[in-house]
C-alpha positions, 0 to 999 in steps of 0.5 A: 419375250419373257426372261427365264426368271419370270413366272406365269401364274394361272388361277384355277378353282374347283378343278375336278380330277376323277377316274385318273389313271397315271404314273410317275417319273421317279422324282420327289412328289411325281406321282399320279396327281398333285395340288399346289396353290398359294392362295386360299380359295374354293377347293379343288377335288379328287375322287375315284382315281387309280394307278393301274400299275400299283399304288395311287400316289398324290401330293398331298398324300391324302388329297382324296380325303382332304378334297373329296368334293368341289363344294365351293368351301374355301380352303387354306393354300395347299402350300402350307402342306410341306408335300405341296410346297415341295411339289411347287419346287418340283414344278419350278425345277421341271419348268426351269423357272426360279422362285427367287429373282436371279437364282437358279431353278430349285432342282435337287441333285437327284431330280431328273426331268429329261429335255427334248434335244431335237424335234423330228418333222415327219414328211407328209405323204404325196399330195395325191394321197391326201384326201381333199374336199370337193368344195371347201366353201360349201355350207360356210358363210361368205368370207375372204376365202369363200366368196359366194357368187349370187346365182341368177335364176331364170325366173328373175331374168324373164321379162315382166308382164305389162299391165 
């Protein structure tokens, strides 16, 4: 089990965000899309994105101009851009992880990331109303749940002629 102070980082290179239509939660850097990375590497790319509700916002604000194509070009860490550094802090705040061991997540007093307070499990319809498969093992390889029986054809049971 991970403690709250441990972060799990993943590596992504040459991700494409194209034709995205997004929105905002109203927190700093919460726009339509954002980029943050801490190491130099092949560029991600952003192009043709729109905000159907108004002005397209990204972090950094010029991401589409800075990274228009995934061409494999090595670029500096985006966290060298102050906007992307703030986005990294917003991600940590929303995720409730600390960037420094033993410290609280870096949330500003104005940050608002609503937390789910309960989970609602909706009841399933009665079994008689659920569709079923006539033979769920039809067409699948033999496995622990679908053991195929070997069928004997009449031809194999016929007595063999003597020569």
